[in-house]
N, C-alpha and C positions, 0 to 999 in steps of 0.2 A: 562280715562287713566286707563288700566288693573294695578291689583294689580303686575303681573310681570314686567309691564312696569316700574311702582314706583320702584320697589326693584332694576332693572337694574342702573336708573337713580340716587337713591341714593347711589347705590355702586358704582359709578361713582365718583359722588361728594366726598365720604368717601377715595377712591383712589389717587384721584387728590389732596385733603386737605393732606393726610399722605404722597404722594410723596412729594410736596412742602414741608412740614415741614424737613422731612429726608435731601433733599439735601440743602436747606436754613441753617440748623443748621451744615452741615458738611461742607459746603465751606466758612464758616464765618471766617475770617482771624485771629481776634483777639480772638476766642474761646480757651478757654483751653482743654486740651486733651480729659476731661471727657466727653466733648459735643460730641465726635464722637461715644461713646456707647450709647448716648442716641438718635443720627441719626441713629445708627445700627437698634435699638431697634422698632424705628419707622420705618425705611426702611424695615425690615421684616415683619412688620403690613401690611406696603404699598403694598407688594409683596402680601399677602394672600389677600388683598382685590382687588388687579386687578385680581389674580385668581377666586374671587366670582363674579365677574365682568364678567369676560370670561364665567362664567358657567350660567349667568340669562341671556346673549343674545346668547347663545347654540352654543358658536365657535366651530370650527372642531377640537381647540387644547385642548378640556376639559379633554379629557382621558389622556392627558399627562403632566396635570398641577401638577396633587400630585407626579410628580418625583423631582420637584423643591420644592414645598411649602411642603410636609410631613417631610423633613429633617429639612428646615430651620426654622419651626413652634417651635421646643425644644427651640432656641437660643432667641426668643422675650423677655421673661421676665427674664431671666439671662442677657441680654443687659442692660435691665433697673437695674437690681440687680448691676452689675458693675459701673453703672452710679450713683446709690445711694450711692455706698461704696466709691468712689471719691469724690462725696460731702460730706460724711462724716469722710473722710480722715484715713479710718478704713476697707481697705480689709480684705475680709476674707475667704468668700466662693468662689470666684471667680479662685483662684489660682488652686484649685482642681476641681471645678465645671466644668469648660472648658474641661477638659479631659472625663468627663463623658458625655458632649454634643455631642462631635465628636463622642463616640461612639452611643450615641442613633440614630443620624444622619445617622450614617454608617448602622445601623440596619434596621432605618426605610426604606432608601433607596434599601436596600437588600432585605427585606421583599415585598415592592411594586413590585420591578423587579419580583420576584418569581411569585406572586399573577398574574401579567399584563400577564406573559409567560405561567402559567399554565391555568388560568380562562379566555374563551373568553369574558365572560360579562364585566369584568375590562377593555377591550378592547373597548367594544360596548357604543358609543356616546349617544343613545337614553337611556340604562338603567344608565348610569352615570347620565345623565340630569334629569331622573325621582327616580334616587337614590331607585331603584327596589331591590328586593333579596339580593342577597350576597354581594353586592357593597353598598346597603344602610346598613346593618350590619357592614360591614369593615369599611365604613365612619363614622358612628357613635361612633361605640367602639375607633378608632384612636381618632376622637375628644375628646372624654370623657378624654381620657390617658392624651391627651395634655394640656386639660382643667385643670384638677386635678393637674397635675405638674405644670403650669404656675399658678395656685390658690396658691399651696403651695409656689412657689418663692414669688408671692407677699405679703403672710403672713410674710415671712421672712424678706421683705422689711419694712413691717410695723412695727415689732417688733425691727428691727435695728433703724430704726428711732425715735422709743417710747425711746428705752433704751438709745439712745446717746443724752446726754444733751448738748453736745460740737458741735452743728450744726452751727458753724461760719464760712463764708465764705467770700469772697467779696461783697456778696450780703446780708450779714445777716441782715442787718438793713432796707431794702427795706419795705415800708409802704403800704400795700394791703389794710388796712380798718380799721387802728387803733388799730385791736386786738393783743391779745399775743403773737400771733405765728409770726415768722420771715417771709419774704417774701421767703426765702428759704426752711422753714419746711412747709408752706401753699403749694408750689408747690410740693414739695415731697410727700405730703400728698395725695393731689388731684391725681398726678399719681398712685400712690399704691391704694389707695381705688377705683378709678374709672377703673381701670385694674382688681382689683381683681372681681369687680362687673360684669367688662365683661366677664371674663373667667369663674366666675359663672353662668351667663348667657348660655355660650357654655356648660358647662356642663349639666345644665337644657336640653337644646335643644336636645343634645343627648341622654338623658334618654328617652325624649319623645318621639324622633325618634324611639328608641328602643322599646318603648311601642307602637308604632304605633299610637301615637298622632298626630305627625306631619310627614307629607310627606318627608321633608327634614330639616336637623338641622339649614337651614337658612331662617329665618321668617322676616318680616316685623319691629317688636319692635325690634329685635336684630340688622338691617341694621340702623334703625333710631338711636339707643343708639352709634353705632360707629360714624354715622355722628356729631352728637351733643357733642359727646367726643373729637373729633379732630377739632372741630370747636371750643370750647373753649380752647383748648389746643392751638391752633392758635393763640386766642385771647388775651390770657394771654403772649406770647411770644412775638406778637407786642405792648403791653402795657406796658410790664415791661421788656424792653430789657436788664437789668442788670442781668438778672437771667441766660444769654448765654454769655456776653461780657468778663466774666474774669476779672471784677473788672477794667476796663480801667478808670472808672467815679470816681473810689473811693475817690480820694484825693481831686474831686472837691465836691462831696457829704459832705465828714467831713469837708471840708474847711467852710463850711455853719452851722457848729454846733458851740455852744457859748462855746468857753473854753479859758479864758484869756493865752497869752503866757508864763506868769509867772507861772500861774499854772501848764499849759501842759508840762513846764520846768520841774518843782519839782516833777511831778508826773512820767514823763519819769526816772528822775535820782533815783526816788525811785523805781521802776520798774526795773530797770536794776542792781541796789545794790542788791535788794532782791534774782534776777534772779542768780545773782554770790554768793551769799551767802548760801542760802537755798536750790537751785537746785530743784525746785518744777516741774520743766520738767520731773524728773524721774520716777514721777507718771503716768503712761499710761492712767488715766481716766481724769486727768487735765483737767477742762473746764474753761470758761471766768468766771462765777460766781464764782467758787471756787478761781481763781487767784485773781479775786477782793476782796474777803473777806481775802486773807491771806494778800494782801497787803495794805488792808485797803484805796483801792482807788474804788471811786463810779465806776460801771460794764461801764455806759455809756462813761464816760471820760478815762474809761481803753482803751476801743475798740476806743475812738478816738487817743489817743496818738500811740496804735498800728498801726493803720491803716493810719491815717494822718502823723504823726510826724517819725516813724519809716520805713513807706511805705511797711506794712507786712499785711498780714490777720492772723488772730491768730494762724491758724495751720504750718504756714510757719515761723512764729515768733518760737512756740515751736521748730520745725523741725531745725532750726539753732542751738539752743542749744544742740539737741539731737545728731545730726549729729556730732558736735564739742565733746560731750562726747562719741561716738563711736570711733571718730579717737584717743582719749586720752586711751582708754581701747586697742585700737590695738596698740597701741606706747609702753604699758606697759610691760615690760618685764616679770612680775607676770602673765600676762594673755594671753599670748602666746595659752595657752593650751584651751582656751576657742573657742566654736564654734562659728559661725556667729551668729546664732539664739541666743544664750547667750549674745553676743553682744548687739545683736538687741534689746532683752528686759531689758537687765542692762540699755540700754541709754533711756528708756521710749517708745519704740515704741510698739505698739500694734499688729503688723504682721510684719512678713519677707517681704511681697511685699510693704508694707508702707515703711518700712525701706531702702529697696533697691532703691524705687522711688524717696524718699528725698535725699540719700545720692547721687542718681547720679546726680539729679537736682543742689546740692548744689557743689558739689566737682568736677563734668563733669567724674568721674570714678565710677565703681562699688564697694562695697566693698571689693570684693576679689581681684581687681586689686588695692585697695589701700593698703590693707596687703602684698600683694607681693612686692609693690614698696616699702613700708617702710621696708621690710625684707630683698631686696636687697640693700638699702642703710644703713641698719646696720646687717649684717650676724647674730652677735649675738642671735638676737631676734627668729631666725629661728632655734636655736639649741636646 
């Protein structure tokens, strides 16, 4: 088998695997909303890999592929970033970043359209396949820019994961290998590190193309890496489905943990009394370790009480208190001049997007709608 034939087959495998992962994650009925972002990130990757497969088989549509892929490429890393921020319950970059992404996508489409019209070689299938002359330079520069941008995004993801000690979700106690990291942490680190290496390879390949060391930015090593990366991802999702199922097996898992009913009841009472008396939820950096220390409840037992006995995960447990505090502040006549962002931070939330999401989930209304409703019921509040 020729090298080109092997590259085409490996490209097909990687495209099929990523498409399967994207569809499986997106269509999972019990999946939390954050998984939609994971599915979209993998879906953009699948789109790129299908384009690469069409490149290797010499498809007649290869000259038109960039019209779709070039604008979409900017969204791959940010979709994973949004997924990470949802897992960490601390959205920060996405609310602003999404507008820049739309701008980059529109600019990319516009630039490619202009070049496609002006330069005949951009429309030449053979030159596209050989990546010769202007089109080779254009492709390499574009891939390098996108790869650097994506690498920067994954560095942010790694920093966010390292800085956030409160990565406690429905699947936090998944045991992968008995190590120190929780299943969710390992999953997040795996995605971030492997994708960072992936785009570092793309950036290096683009530079080698610019230096005329490679004929095209796509080569056997890069393709093989992609195949292995997404096969490993698929393996993880099959072996640890709790990574995606939104914690539906949470109570069953904690039911097997050893904590006598009397001790659990005492811990629950102690926890709830402490939350009411000392209001630690106002600390936006509060995590499970800190709360365990403050309440003098062993961390593992505290996790069991919250998940099994109260039917919450750590962040939803805190969110209930924080939303209740936000409601109290909005009903306080002395706080009517406070902006919504001031209410957000005063309630213990880290960001406005996390505040809005939790408030809508718990009350069924946005903070603005809630404030208008209480002002309409008590006109003195709006004076």
